[in-house]
Structures are given as structure tokens and as C-alpha cells.
C-alpha positions in Angstrom: 98.0 92.6 121.8 101.2 92.1 120.0 103.8 89.4 119.7 106.3 89.0 121.4 108.4 88.2 118.3 107.5 89.4 115.1 106.2 86.2 113.7 107.7 85.4 109.6 104.9 85.1 107.1 105.2 84.3 103.2 102.2 85.1 101.5 101.6 82.9 98.1 100.5 84.8 94.7 100.1 83.4 91.7 104.0 83.7 90.2 105.9 85.2 93.5 106.0 84.0 97.3 106.1 87.3 98.8 107.9 87.0 102.6 108.2 89.0 105.7 106.7 89.6 109.8 103.8 90.0 111.1 104.0 91.9 114.9 100.4 90.4 115.8 97.6 92.6 117.3 95.6 91.6 114.5 92.3 93.2 115.4 94.2 96.3 114.8 94.6 99.2 111.7 97.1 97.8 109.2 100.1 99.1 108.8 102.7 97.8 105.6 106.5 98.4 105.6 108.1 98.4 102.7 112.2 98.6 102.3 114.2 100.0 100.1 116.1 98.5 96.5 119.3 95.9 97.8 118.0 96.1 101.5 115.4 94.1 103.0 112.8 94.0 106.1 114.1 92.6 108.7 116.5 96.4 108.3 112.9 98.3 109.2 112.7 96.1 112.4 113.6 99.0 114.8 111.1 100.9 113.2 107.9 98.9 113.1 108.3 96.9 116.3 107.6 100.3 117.8 104.1 100.6 116.0 103.2 97.3 116.9 101.3 98.0 119.6 99.0 100.8 117.7 98.7 98.8 114.7 98.6 95.4 112.5 101.9 96.0 111.2 103.5 93.9 107.8 107.5 94.7 107.1 108.0 92.5 103.9 110.3 91.4 101.9 110.0 93.1 97.9 110.5 90.5 95.3 113.8 90.3 94.7 115.2 91.1 97.9 115.2 88.6 101.3 113.6 85.9 101.9 111.1 86.4 99.0 111.4 84.7 95.7 114.4 85.9 93.4 111.7 84.9 90.2 113.8 87.8 88.0 110.9 90.4 86.4 111.7 93.6 89.0 109.2 96.6 87.6 107.6 98.6 89.8 104.3 97.9 88.3 106.0 93.9 89.1 105.9 95.1 92.8 103.3 97.0 93.2 100.9 94.1 91.8 102.8 92.2 94.2 101.5 94.5 96.9 97.8 94.6 95.6 98.0 90.8 95.9 99.2 90.9 99.5 96.9 94.0 100.8 94.3 91.6 98.8 94.7 88.2 100.6 95.6 89.2 103.6 92.4 91.6 103.2 93.5 94.2 105.0 91.1 97.5 105.2 92.4 100.9 104.5 96.4 99.8 104.8 98.8 102.6 105.7 101.5 102.7 104.0 105.5 103.2 104.8 108.2 103.0 102.3 111.2 103.7 101.8 113.3 104.6 99.4 112.3 102.9 96.1 109.6 100.8 99.1 108.3 104.8 98.6 107.5 104.5 94.9 106.1 101.1 95.1 103.8 103.0 97.8 103.0 106.2 95.9 102.6 104.3 93.2 100.0 101.6 94.3 98.2 104.7 96.4 98.0 106.8 93.4 96.4 103.6 91.3 94.0 103.2 94.1 93.8 106.3 95.4 90.8 105.3 97.6 92.4 103.0 100.0 95.8 104.2 101.5 94.5 105.6 105.2 97.9 107.3 104.8 100.8 107.3 102.4 104.3 107.8 104.2 107.5 107.9 102.3 111.0 107.8 103.7 113.1 109.5 101.2 111.1 108.6 98.0 111.0 111.7 95.7 113.4 110.3 94.2 117.2 110.6 93.3 118.2 114.9 91.8 117.9 115.6 88.7 120.4 114.2 86.3 123.7 115.8 84.6 121.9 115.9 80.5 118.7 113.8 81.9 116.6 116.0 79.3 119.0 116.2 76.3 119.7 112.8 73.9 123.2 113.2 74.5 123.1 112.6 78.5 120.4 110.0 78.3 122.6 107.6 76.9 125.6 108.5 79.0 124.0 107.6 82.2 122.2 104.5 80.2 126.0 103.4 79.6 127.3 103.5 83.2 124.0 102.2 84.7 124.4 98.6 81.8 128.1 98.6 83.5 127.4 98.6 86.5 124.6 95.4 86.3 127.8 93.8 84.1 129.2 94.8 88.2 126.6 93.6 90.2 126.3 90.1 88.5 129.7 89.4 87.9 130.6 90.5 91.6 133.0 87.3 93.3 131.2 86.5 96.7 132.3 87.2 100.0 135.1 85.3 102.0 133.1 85.6 105.5 130.6 87.3 107.5 133.6 89.5 108.8 134.2 90.7 105.0 130.4 91.6 104.7 130.6 93.4 107.4 133.3 95.4 106.6 131.2 96.3 103.2 128.1 97.4 105.2 129.3 99.3 108.1 131.7 101.6 105.4 128.1 102.3 103.4 126.1 102.5 106.3 129.2 103.8 109.6 126.5 105.2 112.0 125.4 101.6 112.5 126.8 100.1 115.3 129.0 96.5 115.5 125.8 94.7 116.8 123.4 95.7 114.1 125.3 95.5 111.5 126.0 91.6 112.6 122.0 91.6 112.6 121.7 92.6 109.7 124.7 90.6 107.9 123.4 87.3 109.5 119.5 88.4 107.8 120.6 90.1 104.4 123.7 87.2 103.5 123.2 83.2 102.1 125.9 81.1 101.3 127.0 81.0 97.4 126.7 78.1 95.3 130.6 78.2 95.1 131.1 79.2 98.8 131.3 82.2 100.6 128.2 84.6 101.7 126.4 86.1 98.5 123.5 88.8 99.2 120.1 87.8 99.8 119.1 90.2 96.9 119.0 89.0 93.8 121.5 91.3 91.7 119.4 91.5 88.5 117.0 94.0 91.1 119.6 96.8 89.4 117.8 96.5 86.7 115.0 98.7 88.1 117.0 102.2 88.2 118.0 101.5 84.6 114.1 102.0 83.8 113.3 104.7 86.8 110.5 106.7 85.1 110.2 109.9 87.8 107.4 111.6 85.1 105.2 108.0 85.5 105.5 108.5 89.1 104.7 112.2 89.7 101.1 111.7 87.6 100.8 108.9 90.3 101.5 110.9 93.2 99.2 114.1 91.2 96.2 111.6 92.2 96.9 110.5 95.9 94.4 112.4 98.2 95.2 110.6 101.2 97.3 112.7 104.1 101.2 112.2 103.6 103.9 112.5 104.9 107.2 113.1 102.9 110.7 112.5 104.7 114.1 113.9 103.5 117.9 113.4 104.9 119.6 116.4 105.2 122.4 114.7 104.6 121.4 112.4 101.7 123.3 114.2 99.3 126.9 113.1 100.8 126.1 109.5 102.3 124.7 108.4 98.9 123.8 110.4 95.9 127.2 111.8 95.7 129.1 109.6 92.6 132.4 109.0 95.4 129.8 107.8 98.2 130.6 104.2 99.3 126.9 103.4 98.1 127.7 104.5 93.9 123.9 104.5 93.5 124.5 105.7 90.1 126.1 108.1 87.8 125.8 111.2 86.3 124.3 113.4 89.6 125.8 117.0 89.7 125.0 118.2 93.3 121.3 118.0 95.6 118.9 118.3 95.3 117.5 122.1 95.2 115.2 123.4 97.3 113.0 124.8 94.1 112.8 120.8 92.7 111.8 119.9 96.3 109.1 122.1 96.7 108.0 121.1 93.0 107.8 117.9 94.0 105.8 117.7 96.9 103.9 119.8 95.7 102.6 117.3 93.7 100.6 115.8 96.5 96.8 116.9 97.6 97.6 116.7 101.0 101.5 117.1 102.2 103.5 117.3 104.8 106.9 117.7 104.7 109.8 117.1 107.4 113.8 117.1 106.8 116.4 114.8 109.9 119.3 114.9 110.8 120.4 112.2 108.6 121.8 110.7 105.6 119.0 108.9 102.8 118.9 105.2 105.3 117.0 107.3 107.9 115.9 104.3 109.4 119.4 103.7 110.3 121.3 107.0 111.5 117.5 108.5 112.8 115.5 105.8 114.4 114.2 108.0 116.5 113.2 110.8 115.3 111.7 108.8 112.1 109.3 107.1 114.6 108.8 110.6 116.1 107.7 112.4 113.6 105.6 109.2 111.6 103.7 108.9 115.6 102.6 112.9 115.7 101.7 112.5 111.4 99.8 109.2 112.2 98.0 111.3 115.3 97.1 114.2 114.2 95.9 112.1 110.9 94.5 109.7 111.7 93.5 109.9 115.5 
């Protein structure tokens, strides 16, 4: 049976500690959840708890995030190796892998590297961003690289927040669909006292380095090797709420517009067995449409796994 409240866990890998939440029901098939960049496991708690009756749910903080270690090394191979270690350490057989955004890049890479292991793959907003302006041209790539370096410097030099009200205000501006109680809950779970006072987010500013070395072609090669049933969920409003350079979260420069249908179909076509759902949500689908996300995931897993 699932636990009444999820139990905090820590898995000690050789060079990093991975923290997270175990929702009990350990005799059930395992379901592993991974959040996105600068997020934390507790962000996915409303999704995780709705699957605890049927699955052994493990909701993990990626390295550099939440209560996991902040070792300063944040490439996709590092994230994937951490997932490999957790699956082995906890003896998870045929896990279902559920990822959001960067978490989907990690789970998709894992599924393409060990294609016989996952029972199913759920990628929420995991196809990557739209193509950047000039990303295939040398001059364009240089402009993008400079802007990304400048954003890393900005993150590293940002002063701490004076208190929880300021943190809640920042989170609200980035994610206006969140209710006040949920905002406060996420801020309390996702911040810690700064070394010189105030509050800082629990994610290491250096995790944004992952964006600077984003290698879409490498990830797509892994997707072509995925053999398990795969569901891709996208948010209809992801462009204006996330990738648009005028949005509150400013994930990166150089985007001309939303991903075209042609490009989306091309990326979906890389998977051997895939279905796609577009939900009325922004990039943070689990914030904007949590019930709809649970519904489509439940239908997918029921149809494919019984």
C-alpha cells in the first residue's frame, strides 16, 4: 500500500547523493519522476501522489537541485549516470520513466541507452526548445553562446532574496497559474537561507551550464534507439509562457517563434512507438493542467501496460 505521506530518501552514489521521495507501495511496478531545470521533485508531488495507489513512485531531485548534492558537474551524462545508479541501488525492475523538460532529456537518453529496461516513457515538454535563430550558422551560434554565458554570469551574481514574500512574488510572476498556498509550499520546499542572509533557491546557479552545451542531435540519436511505448505531452501555450524572449522566465535567447508543426512531427517521428498529446497549458504542464496530465498519463499506461 502507498504511504500516507511520502518518505524522504537519499541514495548515496559514489560522488553524489540523490535525494527524493518514496511514496510506498513497494511491491507495485516502479515509476520514477524527474523534474526540469531549476525545479525540484516537490514540484511534481501532486502528480506523484495520484499514481501512488498503482505504482511504487519515486520522485527524485536531480543533482544540483533540491536536497541532492551540488557537485558542480551538470551534464546530461552526469544526470543519466545518477539515474542509472538509483535504479540499480534500489533494484528497480522495468521502471516507468516520467520526466518534465530537462528531466525528459535525461529519461529519454536513459531509455535510448538501455532500451530493454524501461517499461514505458512519458516525456512532458521534453522535445526540447524550438530551433534557435541561426543555430546552424557559425555567426548565429556565436551570438547564442555569448548570450548564454552572460546569463550564467547573471545567475551567479544575483543577490539573495530578502524573504519568503519576495520569493513567492518571483515564482508567481513566472508561473501565474499557481494558487497562493501552492506558491508558498513550493517556496518553502525550494529555498534555503543564504550564506550572507536572505533566501536563495536550492538549485545551484551552475546547473544552467547545461543549456550552454545543449546537444539536440545527440539526444535525438538516443530517441531513435528507444523501443518502449512513449508518450510525449506538450503545452499549447509553451511558447508565450516560456520560450518567448519576453516571458517572465527568460530561458534563453535567440528564439524566433514557436516550434512548427513540421519540426514537431519530425522529432516525434524519431521514436519507434509514440503517441502525442497537446494540453491547454504552458511549459509547466504540471502547474497549469495537473489533472489533465494525470488523465492522459493514466490512459496511456493503462492501454500499454494493462
